[in-house]
Every structure is written in structure tokens, then in C-alpha cells.
N, C-alpha and C positions, 0 to 999 in steps of 0.2 A: 413716390409718384403715385400709388393706388390708393389714395385715400377720399378719394371723392365716390358718392352712392351711384353707382352706375347698375345698369340690368346687365346681366350677362347673356351674350348670344350664343347658342348652340350653335358650333361649327358643322356645315354640312358635311358628307362623305366626299372627298375629293376636292377638286376645286370648285372655288363658289362663282355664283353668276350674279349678275346684276340684280335680279329677282331676288335671291338668297338675301342680298345684301338690304336693298329696299323693305323685305318682310321683315328683317330683324329690327329697322329703324322704325318700322310702324307699328309695332308691337306694344311699344311703351311710350310713356310721356317723358321717360328720364332718359339721360344720354346712355349709350350702348358701349359695352366692353366688347370688343372682339378679341378672344384670346386663341392663340394658334390656327387663325384662320389661313387658307391658300387661296391668294387673290391674284395668282399670275395673271396677266393680261387682261385683267378684268377692268371693263367701260364702265367707270363710276361718275361719269361726266355730270356736274351740276347737283350732285345731292348735299345734303346737309347733314354733316357731321360734327355739329357744334357739341363742343364739350365730350366727345366719344373719346374711348381710348383703344389703341391697338397693342397688344401685347403679345410679342414672339409671333408675329404674322408674317408671311412669307407673299411678296406681291411684286415680283419682277415685271416689269413693264406695264404695271398698271396705270389706269388714265384716273387721274384725280382732278383734271382740268375743271376750273371754274366751280368746284366745290367748295364749299362753306365748312372751313376746318378750326374755325376759332376755338380757341383754348384746347384743342385737341392734343391728346398725348400718345406718343409712340415710345415703345419701350422693348428692347431686342428684336427689333424688326429688321427683315431684309427686303428693300424696297429698291433694288438696283433698277436703274432705267426707268424708272416711273416718272410720270409726266404731272407737273404741277400748275401748269401752264394758267395764269388767270386765277388761280385759288385765291381764298382768303386764308392766310395763315396766321392771323394775328394772335400773338400770345400762345402759339403752338410751341410743344417741346417735343425734340427728337433725343432719346437717350440711347447711348448704344446700339445704333442703328447703322446698318448697310446701306449707302446712297451712291454709290457707284454708279456714275453716267445719270443721275438723277437731274431732271429739269424744271428747275424753279425760275421761273422767269414771269415778268409782268404779272406778279403775285402781290397782295396786300400782307406785308410780314412785319408790321410795327410790333414789337416785343417777340417775335421768332428766336428760340433758343435750340442751340444744338449742343449737345454734350456727348463726348467721346464717341464721335461719329466716324464713319468712313465716307468722305465725298470725292471721292478721286475721279477725276476728269467730269465731275458734276457741271452742270449749265447753271452758273449763279450771277449771271450778269445783272449788275446794278445793285445787289444786295446790300441791306446795311448792317454792319456789324458794329457801329458807332458806341464807343463807350462801353461795349461787351468785354466780359473776361470770358475767352475762348480758350477751352481746355481739352488737348488729346483730339483735334480734327484734323484729319488726314484731307489736305487738299491738293495732293499731288495732280499736276495735270488738269484741274478745275479751272473753268472761263470763270475767273473773277474781274473782269473787265468792269471798270467804272463802279467797283463796290468800295463802300465806305468803312474804312477800319480807323478813322480819326479816334484817337484817344483810348483805342480798345488796345487789351491786353493778351496777348499770345502765349499760351503755356503749354509746351509739348505739343505745337501745330507744325505741320509738313506743309510748306508751302513750294516744295522743288516742281520745276515745271509750270506752275501755275501761271495762266494769262492774267496779267496784273495791269495791263494797258489802261491807263487813266482811274485806275483806283485811287482812294485817298488815304494816304498814311500819316497826316500832321498830327504828331502826338502820341502815335501808335506805339506800344513797346514790344519789341521783336526779339528782345533778348533770350525769349525762350521757344523761339520758333527755329525750324530748318529752312534756312533760304538757299540750300544748295552750293553750287560754285558760283556764288556772287560776283558777277564782272561789273566792272566801270560803268559799262553801257547800261547795264540793268540797275545800277544804284540809284539812279535819278528816279525810277518808278516808286521807290521807297522815300521820297522826299519827304523830310521832316520826321521821320520816324526815329527811335530811339534803338540803337544796336549795341551789342555786347563789344567789348574789347577784342576777342577772340573772331567776331564776324569782322571787325572792321581790318584786323590783322590780316584777315583771309582776303578781304578787299584789295588792300595795298599789295599781297603778296602776288594777286591776280594782274598787278602792274609791272611786276617784275623787278620790284622794288624789296629793299630788305630792311627790317627793322632793327635800329642800332640799339 
């Protein structure tokens, strides 16, 4: 991930303020790399982070609403309960991040990628994962209503307890996903998806039937 020409920003002592972040952004014409910054509760609304990188940062409940994070990179960060409402996350990448309870709604997300991330109880209404290969994503309890998983492949992903109301799964490969105790009432939500023989057998057993 860290192959781009960034300017390293020196982290302040303790939790960074909006002023600290703005100062770091304005010191150079190049994208900034924030390594080990503490951004808990930071009000970063509307800032321009295009092509910036965040490495091992902690920013619980930080507010990135309406920020421009085009081609931004996040690696090994903890941004639990952070807000990204209305943000531009086009071609942004999250790797090995904790995003529990994060809110990514009404955002521009073309090309957004998640790799090995915790998205437990995250608000991801309407997000598109179409034709993506999703690996090791924990969506337990997440709001994925109206999300687009068409033709996506889910490998090692956890969808237990996720809200998938009106989500689209046509052509999605769910054989590598944990769907939990799938019931016949839930099966219709995954209409058009590919499931494994074991998943199908579990669904049949949920009906009280035995496979001969």
C-alpha cells in the first residue's frame, strides 16, 4: 500500500485537533501520510484528504462527513463509530481496519474497497459491492439494506444478523460466507445468489425436512 510519494505529518502529543490536521495538510503540496495519529472525536468535516494515507491511526467517533477522500488509503486503523456522511470515498481503500459502527451513507463510493475489515453494526445503506471480491469482511449486524452485491464473491465474510432488506444478490457467490442460521423466511433476501450444498442443506433442515 505505502508506495506513493507522501509527506509524513508529525503527530502532535495526545489527541489531534482539527487545527493540527489542517496545519499538516497545508504544509505541503503533496498528499500527507498520517502515521499513528490520535483522531478520537475529531471534527474534520469538509476537509480535503485526496490521496492522503492513514497508517495505524485511531479515530473513534471522528467526523469525516463531506470530506474529499478520493484515492485515500487506510491501513491498520481503528475508526469505530466514525462518520463519513456525504464524503467522497471514490477509489479509497481500507485494509485491516476496525470500522465497527461506522456510518458510510450518502457518500460517493465508486471503486471503494475494503480488505480484512471489521464492519460490525456499520451503517452501509445502499453501498455498492457489485462485482467485487470481498475477503474477510465482518458484516455482523450491519445495515446493508439496499446494498448491491450483484456478481460479487464473498470469501470468509460474515453476514450473520446483517440487515439485507432489499439488497441485491443476483449472481453473487455466497459459498464462502457465513449466513448464520438461514431460515426459509430469509432465503428470499438472497434471491439469485449461489450458495453451497452445506448452506442449502442447512436451509432444508430449517424446514424440518431430512435429506435422504
